[in-house]
LUMLUMMI-957473 format. One record per residue (C-alpha): chain; residue number from 1; x, y, z; residue in one letter. Coordinates in steps of 0.05 Angstrom, whole numbers. Layout:
% residues N
+-------+-----+--------+--------+--------+-----+
| chain |   n |      u |      v |      w | res |
+-------+-----+--------+--------+--------+-----+
|     A | NUM |      X |      Y |      Z |   a |
...
+-------+-----+--------+--------+--------+-----+
***
This chain:
% residues 353
+-------+-----+--------+--------+--------+-----+
| chain |   n |      u |      v |      w | res |
+-------+-----+--------+--------+--------+-----+
|     A |   1 |    462 |   -341 |  -1038 |   m |
|     A |   2 |    403 |   -376 |  -1013 |   d |
|     A |   3 |    337 |   -353 |  -1052 |   k |
|     A |   4 |    326 |   -302 |  -1026 |   n |
|     A |   5 |    392 |   -258 |  -1047 |   g |
|     A |   6 |    422 |   -261 |   -978 |   k |
|     A |   7 |    504 |   -281 |   -969 |   v |
|     A |   8 |    502 |   -336 |   -937 |   t |
|     A |   9 |    567 |   -372 |   -890 |   i |
|     A |  10 |    579 |   -419 |   -943 |   i |
|     A |  11 |    586 |   -362 |   -996 |   d |
|     A |  12 |    638 |   -326 |   -947 |   v |
|     A |  13 |    676 |   -402 |   -944 |   a |
|     A |  14 |    680 |   -405 |  -1007 |   r |
|     A |  15 |    701 |   -344 |  -1019 |   k |
|     A |  16 |    748 |   -349 |   -964 |   a |
|     A |  17 |    766 |   -418 |   -987 |   g |
|     A |  18 |    766 |   -449 |   -916 |   v |
|     A |  19 |    717 |   -489 |   -887 |   s |
|     A |  20 |    645 |   -478 |   -876 |   k |
|     A |  21 |    656 |   -486 |   -792 |   g |
|     A |  22 |    727 |   -442 |   -810 |   t |
|     A |  23 |    678 |   -394 |   -816 |   v |
|     A |  24 |    625 |   -404 |   -765 |   d |
|     A |  25 |    689 |   -408 |   -704 |   r |
|     A |  26 |    710 |   -338 |   -737 |   v |
|     A |  27 |    652 |   -306 |   -736 |   v |
|     A |  28 |    624 |   -327 |   -656 |   h |
|     A |  29 |    695 |   -315 |   -637 |   n |
|     A |  30 |    698 |   -391 |   -610 |   r |
|     A |  31 |    749 |   -444 |   -626 |   g |
|     A |  32 |    816 |   -439 |   -645 |   e |
|     A |  33 |    832 |   -416 |   -720 |   v |
|     A |  34 |    890 |   -392 |   -743 |   s |
|     A |  35 |    911 |   -315 |   -757 |   r |
|     A |  36 |    911 |   -325 |   -835 |   k |
|     A |  37 |    851 |   -358 |   -840 |   s |
|     A |  38 |    824 |   -302 |   -786 |   a |
|     A |  39 |    846 |   -243 |   -828 |   e |
|     A |  40 |    811 |   -295 |   -903 |   k |
|     A |  41 |    744 |   -305 |   -866 |   v |
|     A |  42 |    742 |   -229 |   -844 |   r |
|     A |  43 |    761 |   -205 |   -908 |   k |
|     A |  44 |    715 |   -243 |   -948 |   a |
|     A |  45 |    655 |   -219 |   -889 |   i |
|     A |  46 |    671 |   -148 |   -909 |   e |
|     A |  47 |    671 |   -153 |   -980 |   e |
|     A |  48 |    619 |   -200 |   -987 |   l |
|     A |  49 |    577 |   -157 |   -939 |   q |
|     A |  50 |    550 |   -214 |   -907 |   y |
|     A |  51 |    511 |   -206 |   -849 |   r |
|     A |  52 |    510 |   -261 |   -789 |   p |
|     A |  53 |    438 |   -289 |   -775 |   n |
|     A |  54 |    439 |   -251 |   -698 |   l |
|     A |  55 |    390 |   -296 |   -665 |   y |
|     A |  56 |    428 |   -362 |   -686 |   a |
|     A |  57 |    485 |   -331 |   -659 |   s |
|     A |  58 |    448 |   -321 |   -592 |   v |
|     A |  59 |    433 |   -392 |   -599 |   l |
|     A |  60 |    493 |   -419 |   -611 |   a |
|     A |  61 |    521 |   -406 |   -552 |   t |
|     A |  62 |    476 |   -444 |   -518 |   r |
|     A |  63 |    471 |   -396 |   -450 |   k |
|     A |  64 |    412 |   -379 |   -416 |   a |
|     A |  65 |    386 |   -308 |   -391 |   h |
|     A |  66 |    332 |   -304 |   -344 |   m |
|     A |  67 |    281 |   -249 |   -340 |   i |
|     A |  68 |    253 |   -224 |   -270 |   a |
|     A |  69 |    199 |   -201 |   -264 |   c |
|     A |  70 |    169 |   -168 |   -202 |   l |
|     A |  71 |     88 |   -154 |   -179 |   l |
|     A |  72 |     35 |   -158 |   -116 |   p |
|     A |  73 |     -5 |   -226 |   -112 |   i |
|     A |  74 |    -65 |   -213 |   -154 |   f |
|     A |  75 |   -121 |   -250 |   -159 |   s |
|     A |  76 |   -172 |   -269 |   -215 |   k |
|     A |  77 |   -200 |   -205 |   -249 |   g |
|     A |  78 |   -157 |   -154 |   -235 |   e |
|     A |  79 |   -102 |   -110 |   -257 |   f |
|     A |  80 |    -32 |   -150 |   -239 |   w |
|     A |  81 |    -70 |   -203 |   -273 |   e |
|     A |  82 |    -71 |   -166 |   -339 |   k |
|     A |  83 |     11 |   -138 |   -315 |   m |
|     A |  84 |     21 |   -215 |   -320 |   h |
|     A |  85 |     -6 |   -249 |   -371 |   a |
|     A |  86 |     39 |   -191 |   -416 |   g |
|     A |  87 |     92 |   -213 |   -386 |   f |
|     A |  88 |     79 |   -286 |   -390 |   l |
|     A |  89 |     76 |   -281 |   -465 |   r |
|     A |  90 |    128 |   -236 |   -478 |   g |
|     A |  91 |    164 |   -301 |   -451 |   g |
|     A |  92 |    137 |   -341 |   -485 |   e |
|     A |  93 |    154 |   -313 |   -548 |   s |
|     A |  94 |    227 |   -300 |   -523 |   v |
|     A |  95 |    234 |   -377 |   -502 |   s |
|     A |  96 |    272 |   -415 |   -564 |   t |
|     A |  97 |    323 |   -360 |   -558 |   l |
|     A |  98 |    350 |   -384 |   -494 |   n |
|     A |  99 |    311 |   -339 |   -443 |   v |
|     A | 100 |    273 |   -367 |   -387 |   v |
|     A | 101 |    225 |   -308 |   -350 |   t |
|     A | 102 |    203 |   -310 |   -284 |   q |
|     A | 103 |    152 |   -278 |   -238 |   v |
|     A | 104 |    168 |   -266 |   -168 |   f |
|     A | 105 |     89 |   -243 |   -128 |   l |
|     A | 106 |     97 |   -190 |    -61 |   f |
|     A | 107 |     42 |   -168 |    -31 |   d |
|     A | 108 |     29 |   -109 |    -52 |   q |
|     A | 109 |      6 |    -79 |     27 |   y |
|     A | 110 |     69 |    -98 |     53 |   d |
|     A | 111 |    140 |    -73 |     47 |   p |
|     A | 112 |    173 |   -131 |     84 |   d |
|     A | 113 |    134 |   -175 |     33 |   s |
|     A | 114 |    165 |   -142 |    -23 |   f |
|     A | 115 |    242 |   -143 |     10 |   h |
|     A | 116 |    227 |   -223 |      6 |   a |
|     A | 117 |    214 |   -226 |    -58 |   a |
|     A | 118 |    277 |   -174 |    -83 |   v |
|     A | 119 |    315 |   -228 |    -50 |   a |
|     A | 120 |    291 |   -284 |    -82 |   e |
|     A | 121 |    294 |   -251 |   -143 |   m |
|     A | 122 |    368 |   -222 |   -136 |   l |
|     A | 123 |    385 |   -301 |   -113 |   a |
|     A | 124 |    367 |   -329 |   -178 |   s |
|     A | 125 |    412 |   -270 |   -220 |   e |
|     A | 126 |    366 |   -252 |   -276 |   p |
|     A | 127 |    394 |   -219 |   -329 |   s |
|     A | 128 |    345 |   -167 |   -333 |   g |
|     A | 129 |    294 |   -145 |   -284 |   v |
|     A | 130 |    218 |   -115 |   -302 |   i |
|     A | 131 |    198 |    -71 |   -239 |   l |
|     A | 132 |    125 |    -33 |   -216 |   q |
|     A | 133 |    151 |      5 |   -166 |   p |
|     A | 134 |     98 |     18 |   -113 |   l |
|     A | 135 |    143 |     20 |    -56 |   f |
|     A | 136 |    187 |     85 |    -76 |   k |
|     A | 137 |    244 |     93 |    -26 |   n |
|     A | 138 |    251 |     12 |    -25 |   e |
|     A | 139 |    255 |     -2 |   -107 |   t |
|     A | 140 |    303 |     66 |   -124 |   l |
|     A | 141 |    338 |     26 |    -63 |   e |
|     A | 142 |    334 |    -32 |   -115 |   l |
|     A | 143 |    348 |     19 |   -171 |   a |
|     A | 144 |    416 |     14 |   -144 |   v |
|     A | 145 |    432 |    -43 |   -128 |   r |
|     A | 146 |    424 |    -65 |   -196 |   l |
|     A | 147 |    460 |    -14 |   -227 |   r |
|     A | 148 |    515 |    -41 |   -173 |   e |
|     A | 149 |    510 |   -113 |   -210 |   l |
|     A | 150 |    496 |    -85 |   -286 |   g |
|     A | 151 |    425 |   -109 |   -293 |   i |
|     A | 152 |    387 |    -73 |   -337 |   p |
|     A | 153 |    318 |    -49 |   -312 |   y |
|     A | 154 |    250 |    -30 |   -346 |   v |
|     A | 155 |    191 |      9 |   -313 |   y |
|     A | 156 |    123 |    -25 |   -331 |   v |
|     A | 157 |     56 |     25 |   -299 |   d |
|     A | 158 |     95 |     77 |   -273 |   t |
|     A | 159 |    172 |     91 |   -269 |   k |
|     A | 160 |    210 |    131 |   -223 |   l |
|     A | 161 |    259 |    194 |   -235 |   e |
|     A | 162 |    324 |    155 |   -237 |   d |
|     A | 163 |    387 |    156 |   -275 |   p |
|     A | 164 |    392 |     79 |   -291 |   g |
|     A | 165 |    322 |     60 |   -326 |   y |
|     A | 166 |    333 |     22 |   -394 |   f |
|     A | 167 |    272 |     28 |   -412 |   a |
|     A | 168 |    198 |     52 |   -386 |   y |
|     A | 169 |    120 |     20 |   -408 |   y |
|     A | 170 |     67 |     59 |   -390 |   g |
|     A | 171 |      9 |    113 |   -392 |   m |
|     A | 172 |     41 |    182 |   -385 |   p |
|     A | 173 |     20 |    189 |   -306 |   k |
|     A | 174 |     19 |    252 |   -308 |   y |
|     A | 175 |    -18 |    278 |   -354 |   k |
|     A | 176 |    -66 |    220 |   -348 |   s |
|     A | 177 |    -85 |    260 |   -292 |   g |
|     A | 178 |    -98 |    330 |   -323 |   r |
|     A | 179 |   -137 |    285 |   -373 |   l |
|     A | 180 |   -187 |    255 |   -320 |   c |
|     A | 181 |   -193 |    328 |   -300 |   a |
|     A | 182 |   -206 |    349 |   -367 |   r |
|     A | 183 |   -267 |    303 |   -380 |   m |
|     A | 184 |   -289 |    310 |   -296 |   l |
|     A | 185 |   -317 |    389 |   -324 |   t |
|     A | 186 |   -316 |    388 |   -397 |   e |
|     A | 187 |   -371 |    438 |   -419 |   r |
|     A | 188 |   -381 |    448 |   -348 |   l |
|     A | 189 |   -371 |    532 |   -322 |   d |
|     A | 190 |   -341 |    546 |   -252 |   p |
|     A | 191 |   -406 |    551 |   -220 |   e |
|     A | 192 |   -415 |    479 |   -231 |   e |
|     A | 193 |   -354 |    457 |   -193 |   v |
|     A | 194 |   -359 |    462 |   -131 |   r |
|     A | 195 |   -336 |    397 |   -102 |   d |
|     A | 196 |   -298 |    337 |   -117 |   v |
|     A | 197 |   -293 |    259 |    -87 |   t |
|     A | 198 |   -232 |    227 |    -90 |   v |
|     A | 199 |   -245 |    153 |    -69 |   v |
|     A | 200 |   -174 |    125 |    -48 |   r |
|     A | 201 |   -147 |     59 |    -24 |   i |
|     A | 202 |   -124 |     46 |     39 |   t |
|     A | 203 |    -53 |      8 |     35 |   r |
|     A | 204 |     -1 |     -1 |     73 |   d |
|     A | 205 |     16 |     23 |    146 |   k |
|     A | 206 |     66 |     65 |    142 |   s |
|     A | 207 |     36 |     89 |     74 |   r |
|     A | 208 |    106 |     70 |     38 |   r |
|     A | 209 |     67 |     58 |    -32 |   s |
|     A | 210 |     27 |    105 |    -60 |   d |
|     A | 211 |     25 |     98 |   -127 |   p |
|     A | 212 |    -19 |    144 |   -156 |   t |
|     A | 213 |      5 |    197 |   -125 |   m |
|     A | 214 |     26 |    227 |   -201 |   e |
|     A | 215 |    -37 |    214 |   -228 |   r |
|     A | 216 |    -63 |    257 |   -177 |   r |
|     A | 217 |    -14 |    312 |   -177 |   s |
|     A | 218 |    -30 |    322 |   -258 |   g |
|     A | 219 |   -108 |    316 |   -233 |   f |
|     A | 220 |    -90 |    372 |   -169 |   n |
|     A | 221 |    -55 |    413 |   -224 |   d |
|     A | 222 |   -112 |    421 |   -272 |   f |
|     A | 223 |   -163 |    437 |   -224 |   m |
|     A | 224 |   -116 |    497 |   -195 |   d |
|     A | 225 |   -109 |    528 |   -257 |   e |
|     A | 226 |   -171 |    519 |   -290 |   h |
|     A | 227 |   -220 |    524 |   -220 |   f |
|     A | 228 |   -193 |    545 |   -169 |   p |
|     A | 229 |   -246 |    548 |   -116 |   e |
|     A | 230 |   -276 |    481 |   -118 |   c |
|     A | 231 |   -256 |    433 |    -61 |   r |
|     A | 232 |   -225 |    364 |    -64 |   i |
|     A | 233 |   -247 |    318 |    -20 |   h |
|     A | 234 |   -210 |    249 |     -8 |   q |
|     A | 235 |   -236 |    191 |     30 |   v |
|     A | 236 |   -209 |    120 |     37 |   f |
|     A | 237 |   -233 |     51 |     20 |   i |
|     A | 238 |   -201 |     -9 |     46 |   d |
|     A | 239 |   -203 |    -65 |    -11 |   p |
|     A | 240 |   -176 |   -121 |     44 |   n |
|     A | 241 |   -245 |   -104 |     77 |   k |
|     A | 242 |   -310 |   -101 |     21 |   p |
|     A | 243 |   -353 |   -108 |     74 |   e |
|     A | 244 |   -329 |    -45 |    105 |   s |
|     A | 245 |   -337 |     -3 |     37 |   i |
|     A | 246 |   -406 |     19 |     51 |   p |
|     A | 247 |   -413 |     60 |    117 |   d |
|     A | 248 |   -336 |     83 |     92 |   t |
|     A | 249 |   -368 |    121 |     49 |   l |
|     A | 250 |   -447 |    131 |     92 |   d |
|     A | 251 |   -401 |    158 |    142 |   a |
|     A | 252 |   -373 |    213 |     76 |   f |
|     A | 253 |   -436 |    216 |     44 |   a |
|     A | 254 |   -469 |    247 |    116 |   a |
|     A | 255 |   -428 |    304 |    115 |   d |
|     A | 256 |   -418 |    310 |     42 |   h |
|     A | 257 |   -484 |    296 |     12 |   p |
|     A | 258 |   -482 |    325 |    -57 |   d |
|     A | 259 |   -421 |    277 |    -80 |   m |
|     A | 260 |   -434 |    292 |   -163 |   k |
|     A | 261 |   -367 |    294 |   -186 |   m |
|     A | 262 |   -327 |    224 |   -157 |   v |
|     A | 263 |   -254 |    197 |   -192 |   v |
|     A | 264 |   -216 |    141 |   -170 |   m |
|     A | 265 |   -148 |    137 |   -197 |   f |
|     A | 266 |   -136 |     61 |   -198 |   n |
|     A | 267 |   -154 |      7 |   -234 |   s |
|     A | 268 |   -210 |     -6 |   -182 |   r |
|     A | 269 |   -275 |     41 |   -188 |   i |
|     A | 270 |   -321 |    -30 |   -182 |   h |
|     A | 271 |   -310 |    -23 |   -118 |   l |
|     A | 272 |   -361 |     31 |   -109 |   i |
|     A | 273 |   -397 |     20 |   -159 |   a |
|     A | 274 |   -453 |    -17 |   -120 |   d |
|     A | 275 |   -455 |     41 |    -72 |   w |
|     A | 276 |   -467 |     86 |   -122 |   l |
|     A | 277 |   -514 |     50 |   -161 |   k |
|     A | 278 |   -554 |     57 |    -84 |   a |
|     A | 279 |   -552 |    132 |    -80 |   h |
|     A | 280 |   -558 |    157 |   -147 |   p |
|     A | 281 |   -547 |    233 |   -159 |   v |
|     A | 282 |   -578 |    269 |   -221 |   k |
|     A | 283 |   -517 |    283 |   -268 |   g |
|     A | 284 |   -461 |    251 |   -220 |   r |
|     A | 285 |   -397 |    246 |   -262 |   r |
|     A | 286 |   -359 |    179 |   -243 |   v |
|     A | 287 |   -279 |    176 |   -279 |   i |
|     A | 288 |   -236 |    108 |   -268 |   g |
|     A | 289 |   -189 |     80 |   -290 |   f |
|     A | 290 |   -166 |     15 |   -339 |   d |
|     A | 291 |   -202 |    -35 |   -363 |   n |
|     A | 292 |   -222 |    -89 |   -311 |   m |
|     A | 293 |   -293 |   -118 |   -331 |   e |
|     A | 294 |   -312 |   -103 |   -266 |   k |
|     A | 295 |   -305 |    -41 |   -289 |   n |
|     A | 296 |   -337 |    -44 |   -363 |   l |
|     A | 297 |   -401 |    -70 |   -335 |   e |
|     A | 298 |   -403 |      1 |   -291 |   a |
|     A | 299 |   -390 |     29 |   -351 |   v |
|     A | 300 |   -453 |    -10 |   -391 |   r |
|     A | 301 |   -499 |    -13 |   -318 |   s |
|     A | 302 |   -493 |     76 |   -332 |   d |
|     A | 303 |   -453 |     80 |   -261 |   i |
|     A | 304 |   -384 |     92 |   -292 |   v |
|     A | 305 |   -383 |    150 |   -336 |   s |
|     A | 306 |   -312 |    142 |   -375 |   i |
|     A | 307 |   -262 |    106 |   -357 |   l |
|     A | 308 |   -187 |    119 |   -375 |   i |
|     A | 309 |   -153 |     64 |   -402 |   a |
|     A | 310 |    -91 |     25 |   -437 |   e |
|     A | 311 |    -79 |    -39 |   -466 |   h |
|     A | 312 |    -36 |    -61 |   -404 |   v |
|     A | 313 |     -2 |   -131 |   -428 |   e |
|     A | 314 |     16 |    -96 |   -475 |   d |
|     A | 315 |     69 |    -74 |   -422 |   q |
|     A | 316 |    106 |   -123 |   -401 |   t |
|     A | 317 |     94 |   -150 |   -470 |   f |
|     A | 318 |    146 |   -106 |   -503 |   k |
|     A | 319 |    193 |   -104 |   -437 |   a |
|     A | 320 |    209 |   -174 |   -448 |   v |
|     A | 321 |    228 |   -163 |   -515 |   h |
|     A | 322 |    273 |    -99 |   -505 |   a |
|     A | 323 |    306 |   -135 |   -447 |   l |
|     A | 324 |    318 |   -196 |   -483 |   s |
|     A | 325 |    340 |   -158 |   -553 |   d |
|     A | 326 |    388 |   -122 |   -505 |   y |
|     A | 327 |    412 |   -178 |   -465 |   i |
|     A | 328 |    426 |   -216 |   -529 |   l |
|     A | 329 |    451 |   -169 |   -575 |   m |
|     A | 330 |    458 |   -109 |   -537 |   h |
|     A | 331 |    402 |    -71 |   -592 |   k |
|     A | 332 |    385 |    -16 |   -555 |   s |
|     A | 333 |    313 |     24 |   -570 |   i |
|     A | 334 |    296 |     74 |   -605 |   p |
|     A | 335 |    268 |    109 |   -546 |   m |
|     A | 336 |    281 |    109 |   -469 |   r |
|     A | 337 |    206 |    123 |   -448 |   d |
|     A | 338 |    154 |     99 |   -492 |   n |
|     A | 339 |     87 |    121 |   -464 |   y |
|     A | 340 |     21 |     83 |   -484 |   m |
|     A | 341 |    -39 |    106 |   -510 |   h |
|     A | 342 |    -89 |    129 |   -464 |   m |
|     A | 343 |   -175 |    112 |   -490 |   d |
|     A | 344 |   -233 |    139 |   -468 |   i |
|     A | 345 |   -279 |     88 |   -449 |   l |
|     A | 346 |   -346 |    100 |   -456 |   t |
|     A | 347 |   -421 |     65 |   -452 |   k |
|     A | 348 |   -428 |     84 |   -525 |   y |
|     A | 349 |   -359 |     61 |   -546 |   n |
|     A | 350 |   -344 |    -14 |   -505 |   l |
|     A | 351 |   -364 |    -63 |   -556 |   e |
|     A | 352 |   -317 |    -36 |   -611 |   y |
|     A | 353 |   -257 |    -36 |   -550 |   y |
+-------+-----+--------+--------+--------+-----+
***
């Protein structure tokens, strides 16, 4: 036994009356071993209750596995940068186990770009895949293909209802929408909740990308249940043309001058912060999502009332580990859906987050 009292491969070899190398070949199912010697080794393993080091077994195979991650192209400070950072951190932590990681980037406003990234990713023959389903139908098609190939896949940030995903790491999207509605209307009478402005992002022209749909559903259901007379208005801004955003909001405000309740269901509430600052309304409530630095600054400046946030990096980090354990050791996970906690950030608790 070793200094910690654990049975070692040497103990098994002594009890079985064979060499350490013979035990190693039996344990790893590698090389020629006589039936008689193999039976002695297995009997010694059972009697001594020997448990081989699974990670050492993995390394002994010398087989490399690749975990792929499909992510939108991002700029510094954006939501996807955090997702990417978590994936890289996860890759570094499993790199000694013959696991490599690779990111395949696509334009989140272009379905054709997504198809190209998928083709490149499949050609690389990954052992596992991490997905963020911005394009629902295209992702479902990919999921079918991955199941046909026997490749496990994990959803992050948003999940689709399909029968074959291995795991999910992210917010409970529907409930996060309900939480947003609850925080927006807290301590208000129905007479005070007459109009809500939902600011949305202009995405692909074919409208195949709609990542906040489930969150909007949760929000709308809460409002229908508690404030059925409230009117919910939508205005679309183009993040690729930030210079157009003030004009878009000016035109909307001309028809809806009392913008006292404003929400955005994605990570880009900062895109309208300057306009809100320039057009103050007494008692305005503004709620956004995700702890991007620009969003946090808008909270510090009292432009945004609340951010609903999570530790985004943990999603891809945990996804890498779940896939690595499954690929290398066929280890299942305790829960298929792993919901991340939802943090409510205000100017009073930002410094402690």
